[in-house]
C-alpha positions as CSV (number, residue, x, y, z in Angstrom):
1,M,135.7,-186.3,-44.6
2,A,137.9,-189.1,-43.6
3,Q,136.4,-191.7,-41.3
4,P,137.5,-191.4,-37.7
5,D,139.5,-194.2,-36.4
6,D,137.4,-195.5,-33.5
7,G,139.4,-198.7,-33.0
8,N,137.1,-201.0,-34.9
9,E,139.9,-202.8,-36.6
10,S,140.8,-204.4,-33.2
11,S,137.3,-205.5,-32.5
12,T,137.0,-208.9,-34.2
13,S,135.2,-212.1,-33.3
14,V,138.4,-213.6,-32.1
15,D,139.1,-210.7,-29.8
16,T,135.8,-211.1,-28.0
17,I,136.6,-213.8,-25.5
18,V,135.6,-214.8,-22.0
19,M,138.3,-215.0,-19.3
20,T,137.3,-217.3,-16.5
21,P,138.2,-216.2,-12.9
22,R,140.7,-218.5,-11.2
23,S,139.7,-217.7,-7.6
24,K,137.0,-219.4,-5.6
25,H,133.6,-217.9,-6.0
26,S,130.5,-217.6,-3.9
27,G,127.8,-217.6,-6.6
28,S,129.9,-215.7,-9.2
29,T,131.4,-213.2,-6.8
30,I,134.8,-213.1,-5.1
31,H,134.9,-215.3,-2.0
32,P,134.6,-212.9,0.9
33,D,137.7,-214.0,2.8
34,E,139.9,-213.2,-0.2
35,I,139.3,-209.4,-0.2
36,R,139.6,-209.3,3.6
37,S,142.8,-211.2,3.9
38,E,144.8,-210.1,0.8
39,R,145.7,-206.6,-0.4
40,Q,145.6,-208.1,-4.0
41,T,142.9,-210.5,-5.2
42,H,144.2,-212.2,-8.3
43,L,141.9,-213.1,-11.2
44,D,142.5,-213.6,-14.9
45,P,143.3,-211.2,-16.6
46,F,143.0,-208.7,-13.8
47,E,143.5,-208.3,-10.1
48,I,141.8,-206.3,-7.4
49,R,144.2,-204.1,-5.4
50,V,143.6,-202.1,-2.3
51,V,144.8,-198.5,-3.0
52,H,145.1,-195.4,-0.9
53,R,144.6,-192.0,-2.7
54,N,144.7,-188.4,-1.5
55,G,141.3,-187.0,-0.8
56,E,139.7,-190.4,-0.1
57,A,138.7,-191.1,3.5
58,Y,139.1,-194.9,3.2
59,P,141.2,-197.3,1.1
60,L,139.6,-198.4,-2.1
61,R,139.5,-201.7,-4.1
62,R,140.3,-201.1,-7.8
63,L,140.9,-203.3,-10.9
64,Y,144.3,-203.6,-12.7
65,A,145.3,-205.6,-15.7
66,T,147.6,-208.5,-15.1
67,K,148.4,-208.9,-18.8
68,T,148.1,-206.9,-22.0
69,I,144.4,-206.8,-23.0
70,P,143.3,-206.2,-26.6
71,A,140.3,-204.0,-27.3
72,G,137.1,-206.1,-27.6
73,T,138.2,-208.6,-24.9
74,R,135.6,-209.7,-22.4
75,L,137.1,-209.6,-18.9
76,L,134.2,-211.0,-17.0
77,A,130.5,-211.9,-17.2
78,E,129.5,-211.4,-13.6
79,K,126.3,-212.6,-11.8
80,P,124.7,-210.1,-9.3
81,L,125.4,-210.5,-5.7
82,I,122.0,-208.9,-4.9
83,M,119.3,-207.8,-7.3
84,V,115.8,-206.3,-7.0
85,T,112.9,-206.2,-9.5
86,K,111.1,-203.0,-10.5
87,A,108.3,-203.9,-8.0
88,N,110.8,-204.3,-5.1
89,Y,113.1,-201.4,-5.9
90,H,112.6,-199.6,-2.6
91,F,114.1,-199.6,0.9
92,Q,112.2,-202.6,2.2
93,G,112.6,-204.5,-1.0
94,I,116.3,-204.1,-0.9
95,A,116.5,-205.1,2.8
96,D,114.4,-208.2,2.0
97,A,116.7,-209.2,-0.8
98,F,119.6,-208.9,1.5
99,V,118.0,-211.3,4.0
100,Q,117.8,-213.9,1.2
101,L,121.6,-213.9,0.8
102,S,123.8,-216.6,2.3
103,E,125.7,-215.7,5.4
104,D,129.0,-215.4,3.5
105,D,127.4,-213.2,0.8
106,Q,125.9,-211.0,3.5
107,K,129.3,-210.5,5.0
108,Q,130.8,-209.7,1.6
109,Y,128.1,-207.3,0.9
110,L,128.5,-205.4,4.2
111,R,132.2,-205.0,3.5
112,M,131.6,-203.1,0.3
113,E,132.4,-199.4,0.1
114,L,129.7,-196.9,1.0
115,I,129.0,-193.2,0.2
116,R,127.2,-190.9,2.7
117,Y,124.4,-189.6,0.5
118,P,122.3,-186.7,1.7
119,E,119.2,-188.7,1.0
120,Y,120.0,-190.9,4.0
121,A,120.3,-188.0,6.5
122,A,116.7,-188.5,7.8
123,M,117.3,-192.2,8.3
124,E,120.6,-191.5,10.1
125,H,118.9,-188.9,12.3
126,D,116.1,-191.4,13.2
127,I,118.8,-194.0,14.2
128,D,120.6,-191.4,16.3
129,S,117.4,-190.6,18.1
130,K,116.7,-194.3,18.8
131,I,120.2,-194.8,20.1
132,E,119.9,-191.8,22.5
133,L,116.6,-193.2,23.8
134,Y,118.0,-196.7,24.1
135,E,121.0,-195.4,26.0
136,S,118.8,-193.5,28.4
137,L,116.8,-196.7,29.2
138,V,119.3,-199.5,29.1
139,G,120.9,-200.4,32.4
140,K,117.8,-199.2,34.4
141,E,115.5,-201.6,36.1
142,P,112.2,-201.6,34.2
143,E,109.5,-200.0,36.4
144,S,106.8,-202.1,34.7
145,E,106.2,-205.0,32.4
146,Q,105.2,-202.5,29.7
147,E,108.5,-200.6,30.1
148,A,110.4,-203.9,29.6
149,L,108.3,-204.7,26.5
150,D,109.0,-201.2,25.2
151,L,112.7,-201.6,25.7
152,T,112.7,-205.0,23.8
153,Y,110.7,-203.3,21.0
154,L,113.2,-200.5,20.9
155,E,116.1,-202.9,20.7
156,D,114.5,-204.7,17.8
157,S,113.5,-201.5,16.0
158,L,117.0,-200.0,16.4
159,S,118.6,-203.2,15.1
160,E,116.3,-203.3,12.1
161,A,116.9,-199.5,11.4
162,I,120.7,-199.9,11.5
163,R,120.6,-203.0,9.3
164,S,118.3,-201.3,6.8
165,W,120.7,-198.3,6.6
166,R,123.8,-200.4,6.2
167,V,122.1,-202.5,3.4
168,N,120.4,-199.6,1.5
169,I,123.3,-197.2,1.6
170,R,125.6,-199.8,0.2
171,F,123.1,-200.7,-2.5
172,H,122.9,-197.0,-3.4
173,S,126.7,-196.7,-3.4
174,N,127.4,-199.9,-5.5
175,S,124.3,-200.8,-7.6
176,T,123.8,-200.5,-11.3
177,E,120.5,-199.5,-12.9
178,L,119.3,-202.3,-15.3
179,I,116.4,-200.5,-17.0
180,P,117.8,-198.1,-19.5
181,D,114.4,-196.9,-20.7
182,E,111.5,-196.6,-18.3
183,N,109.1,-196.3,-21.2
184,D,110.0,-199.7,-22.6
185,P,106.7,-201.6,-23.1
186,D,108.3,-204.9,-22.2
187,I,109.0,-203.8,-18.6
188,T,107.0,-205.6,-16.0
189,P,107.0,-205.5,-12.2
190,N,109.2,-208.6,-12.3
191,T,111.8,-207.0,-14.6
192,P,115.2,-206.7,-12.9
193,A,115.7,-203.0,-12.0
194,A,119.0,-202.7,-10.2
195,A,121.7,-205.0,-8.9
196,V,125.1,-205.0,-7.2
197,F,128.0,-206.6,-9.0
198,P,131.0,-206.8,-6.6
199,V,133.8,-206.9,-9.3
200,A,132.2,-204.2,-11.5
201,S,131.7,-202.0,-8.5
202,C,135.5,-201.8,-8.0
203,I,136.1,-200.1,-11.3
204,Q,137.3,-196.5,-11.1
205,Q,135.3,-193.7,-12.7
206,S,137.0,-192.0,-15.6
207,C,135.7,-189.6,-18.3
208,I,138.2,-191.4,-20.7
209,P,137.3,-195.0,-19.8
210,N,138.9,-198.1,-21.2
211,L,136.0,-200.4,-20.3
212,C,132.3,-200.7,-21.2
213,V,130.1,-202.3,-18.5
214,T,126.7,-203.5,-19.7
215,F,124.0,-205.8,-18.4
216,N,123.2,-208.6,-20.7
217,K,119.6,-209.7,-19.9
218,N,119.9,-212.9,-22.0
219,I,122.6,-214.4,-19.7
220,E,121.6,-212.2,-16.7
221,R,125.2,-211.1,-16.3
222,M,127.1,-207.8,-16.1
223,T,129.6,-208.0,-18.9
224,I,132.9,-206.1,-18.6
225,Q,134.6,-205.5,-22.0
226,A,137.8,-203.7,-22.9
227,T,137.1,-200.9,-25.4
228,H,140.8,-199.8,-25.6
229,H,144.0,-201.7,-25.7
230,V,145.0,-201.9,-22.0
231,A,148.6,-202.4,-21.0
232,Q,149.7,-204.8,-18.2
233,G,149.5,-203.0,-14.9
234,E,147.1,-200.3,-16.2
235,E,144.0,-199.5,-14.1
236,F,140.7,-200.3,-15.6
237,T,138.2,-197.5,-15.7
238,V,134.6,-196.9,-16.7
239,S,132.4,-193.8,-17.3
240,S,129.4,-193.5,-15.0
241,R,127.3,-191.4,-17.5
242,Y,127.3,-191.3,-21.3
243,R,126.7,-187.5,-21.0
244,N,130.2,-187.1,-19.7
245,W,131.3,-187.1,-23.4
246,Y,129.3,-183.9,-24.0
247,E,129.8,-181.9,-20.9
248,P,132.5,-179.4,-19.7
249,L,134.5,-180.1,-16.5
250,N,132.3,-178.0,-14.2
251,S,129.2,-179.8,-15.2
252,R,130.8,-183.3,-15.0
253,I,132.1,-182.5,-11.5
254,R,128.7,-181.4,-10.3
255,H,127.1,-184.7,-11.5
256,L,130.0,-186.8,-10.2
257,Q,130.0,-185.2,-6.8
258,A,126.2,-185.8,-6.5
259,A,126.9,-189.5,-7.1
260,G,129.8,-189.5,-4.6
261,N,132.4,-190.0,-7.4
262,Q,135.7,-188.4,-8.1
263,C,137.6,-188.5,-11.4
264,R,141.3,-187.9,-11.9
265,C,141.5,-188.5,-15.7
266,P,143.3,-186.0,-18.0
267,A,139.9,-184.5,-19.0
268,C,139.2,-183.6,-15.3
269,D,142.7,-182.3,-14.5
270,P,143.1,-178.6,-15.5
271,S,146.9,-179.0,-15.1
272,H,147.1,-181.9,-17.6
273,P,148.5,-180.9,-21.0
274,D,145.5,-182.6,-22.8
275,F,142.9,-180.8,-20.7
276,L,142.1,-178.0,-23.1
277,T,142.0,-180.3,-26.0
278,Q,139.5,-182.5,-24.1
279,E,137.3,-179.6,-23.4
280,K,137.4,-178.5,-27.0
281,H,136.4,-181.9,-28.4
282,R,133.6,-182.4,-25.8
283,A,132.2,-178.9,-26.5
284,N,132.2,-179.6,-30.3
285,A,130.6,-183.0,-29.7
286,K,127.8,-181.4,-27.7
287,S,127.1,-178.7,-30.2
288,K,127.0,-181.2,-33.1
289,A,124.8,-183.6,-31.1
290,E,122.3,-180.9,-30.5
291,L,122.1,-180.1,-34.2
292,V,121.9,-183.7,-35.2
293,E,119.2,-184.8,-32.7
294,R,116.8,-182.2,-34.1
295,I,117.0,-183.5,-37.6
296,V,117.3,-187.2,-36.8
297,G,114.2,-186.8,-34.5
298,R,112.2,-185.5,-37.5
299,L,113.4,-188.4,-39.7
300,M,112.4,-191.0,-37.0
301,R,108.8,-189.5,-36.6
302,R,107.8,-190.7,-40.1
303,D,104.9,-188.2,-40.0
304,G,105.0,-187.2,-43.7
305,H,106.9,-184.0,-43.0
306,P,110.5,-184.9,-43.4
307,P,113.3,-182.4,-43.2
308,L,114.8,-180.8,-46.3
309,R,117.3,-183.0,-48.1
310,T,119.9,-180.3,-47.7
311,S,119.4,-180.4,-43.9
312,V,119.9,-184.1,-43.9
313,A,123.1,-183.8,-46.0
314,V,124.4,-181.3,-43.5
315,T,123.4,-183.8,-40.7
316,E,125.6,-186.5,-42.3
317,S,128.6,-184.2,-42.2
318,N,127.7,-183.2,-38.6
319,I,127.6,-186.8,-37.4
320,L,131.0,-187.5,-39.0
321,D,132.4,-184.4,-37.3
322,L,130.7,-185.5,-34.0
323,L,132.2,-189.0,-34.3
324,N,135.6,-187.5,-35.0
325,S,135.4,-185.3,-31.8
326,L,134.3,-188.3,-29.7
327,V,137.2,-190.4,-30.9
328,R,139.7,-187.7,-30.3
329,A,138.3,-187.3,-26.8
330,G,139.1,-191.0,-26.3
331,C,135.6,-192.5,-26.8
332,R,135.4,-196.1,-27.9
333,D,132.2,-197.0,-26.1
334,S,128.5,-197.4,-27.2
335,E,128.2,-193.7,-28.2
336,I,130.2,-194.6,-31.3
337,A,127.7,-197.3,-32.2
338,R,124.8,-195.0,-31.4
339,W,125.8,-192.4,-33.9
340,R,126.9,-194.8,-36.6
341,K,123.5,-196.4,-36.3
342,C,121.9,-193.0,-36.9
343,L,123.9,-192.8,-40.1
344,A,123.1,-196.3,-41.3
345,Q,119.5,-196.4,-40.3
346,E,118.2,-192.9,-40.8
347,V,120.4,-190.4,-42.5
348,L,122.1,-192.3,-45.4
349,P,118.9,-194.2,-46.4
350,F,117.1,-190.9,-46.7
351,L,119.8,-189.6,-48.9
352,G,119.8,-192.8,-51.0
353,K,123.5,-193.6,-50.1
354,W,123.0,-197.3,-49.7
355,T,126.7,-198.3,-50.2
356,A,127.7,-195.8,-47.4
357,A,124.8,-197.1,-45.3
358,V,126.1,-200.6,-45.5
359,A,129.6,-199.5,-44.5
360,Q,128.2,-197.6,-41.5
361,A,126.0,-200.6,-40.5
362,K,129.0,-202.9,-40.5
363,L,131.0,-200.4,-38.4
364,T,128.0,-200.1,-36.0
365,V,127.9,-203.9,-35.5
366,K,131.7,-203.9,-34.9
367,A,131.6,-201.1,-32.4
368,A,128.7,-202.8,-30.5
369,E,130.5,-206.1,-30.4
370,R,133.6,-204.4,-29.0
371,C,131.5,-202.8,-26.2
372,W,128.9,-205.5,-25.4
373,G,130.3,-208.8,-26.8
374,E,128.8,-210.9,-29.5
375,D,126.1,-212.4,-27.3
376,H,124.3,-209.1,-26.4
377,P,120.5,-209.2,-27.3
378,E,120.6,-205.8,-29.1
379,L,123.2,-207.0,-31.5
380,E,120.7,-209.0,-33.6
381,Q,118.7,-205.8,-34.3
382,L,121.9,-204.2,-35.5
383,R,122.8,-207.2,-37.7
384,E,119.3,-207.1,-39.1
385,M,119.8,-203.4,-39.9
386,Q,122.9,-204.4,-41.8
387,R,121.1,-207.1,-43.7
388,R,118.3,-204.7,-44.7
389,A,120.9,-202.1,-45.9
390,E,122.7,-204.8,-47.9
391,K,119.5,-205.9,-49.5
392,K,118.5,-202.4,-50.5
393,M,122.0,-201.7,-51.8
394,N,121.8,-204.8,-54.0
395,E,118.4,-203.8,-55.3
396,E,119.7,-200.3,-56.2
397,L,122.7,-201.8,-58.0
398,E,120.4,-204.1,-60.0
399,K,118.3,-201.1,-61.0
400,L,121.4,-199.3,-62.2
401,E,122.5,-202.3,-64.2
402,M,119.0,-202.6,-65.7
403,N,118.9,-198.9,-66.6
404,G,122.4,-199.3,-68.1
405,R,121.3,-202.1,-70.3
406,G,118.2,-200.2,-71.4
């Protein structure tokens, strides 16, 4: 089967560059007055525009390219405006982190978009009850010293409840989870768990994204990389869930609505001419992924009971078919690297196809560089996988030469 064109040819070391913002920054985030006073905030090579769309209650801030962007380009490495550790990832911990911000950063944070999540209904009801009680008492002459103290306590309690709601609901609306695997043995109570990145939070959801947004723990920045060629004036988009590549429209809509998101990409528009093709490729990707995961899971267990060689050979074909469906659906993100890694590290070595394993390892590294940038900590593991495959391939070639001489 021909190798799917996943755009790796455009992902070279010279494409992966850092563009430095031109505007003033507070920390590493946009100066609060710029978003308030301008409908467009100019950075390099993108700008933040205030847009109005049908179905949205409020205007939104979204990112657009100000120049042509090659795939593999890093747009920004952004510091968090507010971040909490695993130990402090709760309502009070988030509220405490907000208090530590500068006055300007607090103002910027409170201007961020919010989504009215059902989880906050109880908190909102409690605030409404406090407001009703406060309104019934304020303006009256206290009948006792205790009543005056009670009113003062109620004022403080109401103020704290409103601030906690404003802070936490915005964190919920704009934050990014930083722990991909809760079972990671390296996770400690002090491990960063979630954070808000003001520029990254402006990126529009799409099931056919042109960006990959990843937290780089080595530099403690959220990196924003172009995974597709992006034309000048085009909107930047990112997928909120990797599972979007494997789900039909009705399932994606359910998950997006639960997160307060809407998507208007061709894969989510039944009237678009590409809609049925998108559904077909995602359905095929899902069916192939389910078949592959069973066999690859057995290979990874190393329990002395490997799958049959014929099953692994079929799995190789299924992964290539899966990659082809993902690429045809528009995928250029880390899912490509994930499945190429399966080929390079598990399937092809089991089959003894070391030349093919080396080729897939190289493609894995290129795909990861395009999505994450060359400084991502996980890249060294992938490069080491490539070196191991190259070493084994050379050993096998030497054996063939020795056997030929004999």
